[in-house]
C-alpha positions in Angstrom: -3.3 3.6 74.9 -5.5 5.3 77.6 -3.7 4.5 80.8 -6.4 6.0 83.2 -9.1 4.0 81.4 -7.1 0.8 81.6 -6.3 1.2 85.3 -9.9 2.3 86.1 -11.3 -0.8 84.3 -8.8 -3.1 86.1 -9.8 -1.6 89.5 -13.5 -1.9 88.8 -13.2 -5.6 87.8 -10.9 -6.6 90.6 -8.1 -7.4 88.1 -4.8 -8.3 89.7 -2.6 -8.5 86.6 -2.3 -6.9 83.2 -0.6 -8.3 80.1 0.2 -5.2 77.9 0.2 -6.9 74.5 3.1 -6.3 72.2 4.6 -2.9 71.4 3.0 0.3 72.7 2.1 -0.3 76.4 4.6 -3.2 76.7 7.4 -0.6 76.4 6.1 2.1 78.7 8.0 2.3 82.0 5.5 4.8 83.4 2.7 2.3 82.8 4.6 -0.3 84.9 5.0 2.3 87.7 1.3 3.1 87.7 0.4 -0.6 87.7 2.6 -1.1 90.8 1.1 1.9 92.5 -2.3 0.2 92.2 -1.0 -3.2 93.3 -1.6 -4.7 89.8 1.0 -7.1 88.5 2.5 -5.9 85.2 3.2 -9.1 83.2 6.6 -8.2 81.7 9.9 -6.5 82.7 10.2 -4.0 85.5 10.3 -0.3 84.9 13.9 -0.2 85.9 14.8 -2.8 83.3 12.9 -0.8 80.6 14.7 2.4 81.5 18.1 0.7 81.3 17.3 -0.6 77.8 14.8 2.0 76.6 17.1 3.9 74.3 20.0 2.5 72.4 22.8 4.7 73.9 21.8 3.8 77.4 21.5 0.1 76.4 25.0 0.2 75.0 26.4 1.6 78.3 24.4 -0.9 80.4 25.7 -3.9 78.4 29.3 -2.6 78.3 29.3 -2.2 82.1 27.9 -5.7 82.4 30.7 -7.2 80.3 28.4 -8.2 77.4 30.2 -8.1 74.0 29.1 -5.1 71.8 30.1 -3.5 68.6 32.7 -0.8 69.0 30.9 2.5 69.3 30.3 5.7 71.2 27.3 7.0 73.2 25.5 10.3 72.7 27.2 12.3 69.9 27.1 16.1 70.3 29.3 17.3 67.5 31.1 16.3 64.3 34.5 16.5 66.2 33.3 13.4 68.1 32.7 11.6 64.9 36.2 12.5 63.4 37.9 11.2 66.6 35.9 8.0 66.5 36.8 7.3 62.9 40.5 7.7 63.7 40.1 4.8 66.1 38.0 2.4 64.1 38.2 3.5 60.5 35.4 3.8 57.9 32.6 2.9 57.5 30.7 3.9 60.6 26.9 4.2 61.2 25.2 7.1 63.0 21.8 6.1 64.6 19.0 7.7 66.5 19.0 6.6 70.2 15.3 6.2 70.1 15.2 4.9 66.6 13.7 1.9 64.8 12.6 0.8 61.4 15.5 2.3 59.7 14.7 5.9 60.6 17.4 8.2 61.8 20.3 6.2 60.4 23.2 7.2 58.1 26.3 5.2 57.1 29.5 7.3 56.7 32.0 6.0 54.2 34.3 9.1 53.9 35.1 12.4 55.7 33.1 14.5 53.3 29.9 12.8 54.4 30.3 13.5 58.1 28.5 16.9 58.3 25.4 15.6 56.4 25.4 12.3 58.3 25.5 14.2 61.6 22.6 16.6 60.8 20.2 14.4 58.9 19.7 11.6 61.5 19.2 14.3 64.2 16.4 16.0 62.1 14.8 12.6 61.3 14.9 11.5 64.9 13.4 14.7 66.2 10.6 14.5 63.7 9.9 10.7 64.1 10.6 10.2 67.8 10.5 13.6 69.4 14.1 12.9 70.5 17.1 14.1 68.4 19.7 12.0 70.3 22.2 10.1 68.1 25.0 7.7 68.8 27.5 5.8 66.5 29.0 2.4 65.9 31.4 0.7 63.6 29.3 -0.3 60.6 29.3 -4.0 60.0 29.1 -4.8 56.3 27.0 -7.8 55.1 26.0 -8.8 58.6 23.5 -11.4 59.7 20.7 -10.3 62.0 20.4 -13.0 64.6 18.1 -12.6 67.6 18.2 -14.8 70.7 14.9 -15.3 72.6 15.3 -15.0 76.4 12.9 -15.7 79.3 13.4 -14.5 82.9 11.3 -15.1 86.0 10.8 -12.9 89.1 13.4 -14.9 91.1 16.3 -14.0 88.8 16.4 -17.1 86.7 17.1 -16.6 83.0 17.3 -19.0 80.1 17.4 -18.7 76.3 15.2 -20.4 73.8 17.6 -20.5 70.8 17.8 -18.1 67.9 16.0 -16.8 64.9 17.6 -15.4 61.8 16.0 -12.1 60.7 18.5 -11.2 58.0 16.0 -11.1 55.1 14.9 -7.4 55.3 13.7 -4.6 53.1 14.5 -1.0 54.2 15.6 -2.3 57.6 12.2 -4.0 58.2 12.2 -7.8 58.7 10.4 -9.8 56.1 11.2 -13.3 57.2 12.3 -14.8 60.5 13.8 -18.3 60.3 14.4 -20.6 63.3 16.9 -22.1 63.8 19.3 -20.1 61.7 20.8 -22.1 58.8 24.1 -20.1 59.3 24.6 -20.9 63.0 27.1 -23.3 64.4 26.8 -25.1 67.7 29.8 -23.2 69.1 28.4 -19.8 68.0 24.9 -20.7 69.3 26.4 -21.5 72.7 28.4 -18.2 72.8 25.5 -16.0 71.7 23.2 -17.8 74.1 25.5 -17.2 77.0 25.9 -13.5 76.1 22.1 -13.1 75.8 21.5 -14.7 79.2 24.2 -12.4 80.7 22.5 -9.4 79.1 19.1 -10.3 80.5 20.4 -11.3 83.9 22.4 -8.0 84.3 19.1 -6.0 84.3 17.1 -8.7 86.1 14.9 -9.1 83.0 11.4 -10.6 83.7 9.2 -12.0 81.0 10.0 -13.0 77.4 12.2 -10.8 75.3 14.9 -10.6 72.6 18.6 -9.9 72.5 
């Protein structure tokens, strides 16, 4: 995680490309910027792509602007009045999430009006403690969903394809336990629709490398 040490080593050895591994440095837009400043190829998406998808509220707005289908929702939530207005439009239940979240932290499902105050404050506190960012957003809560991921790959010339799906629905505390490919619940028609949406999502940010929608 020591960027100066990584760059110094790369410069001393005449390295012309860096693969960041998975997680950590692979999601650091500032690391991509520094690699480019030193004429080192970062093997993965551009810094601009990362910033467009780096937090969930920005990602929602980016995908909505690109015409990619998304769950009904609302960007950054600043007060409980926003939540009450949103519920009038979509009904209960809704889910409030940390924009920088992951692993089930900073999430609360709201089933009735009496829960709104607690569901607003608790995720903000958890998000601030876990991610140093108390931003939250909300979506319509989908009950008994299937968690289907589409693998995408993009090159530096703007070409994007998808490599089918994996079913990640078997989870414990919002952490995936099993990934099954192909999904036993997927139809050919749905696979085509989701594949096309995934390609559209990746192409809209000129995604480079291998990633997941």
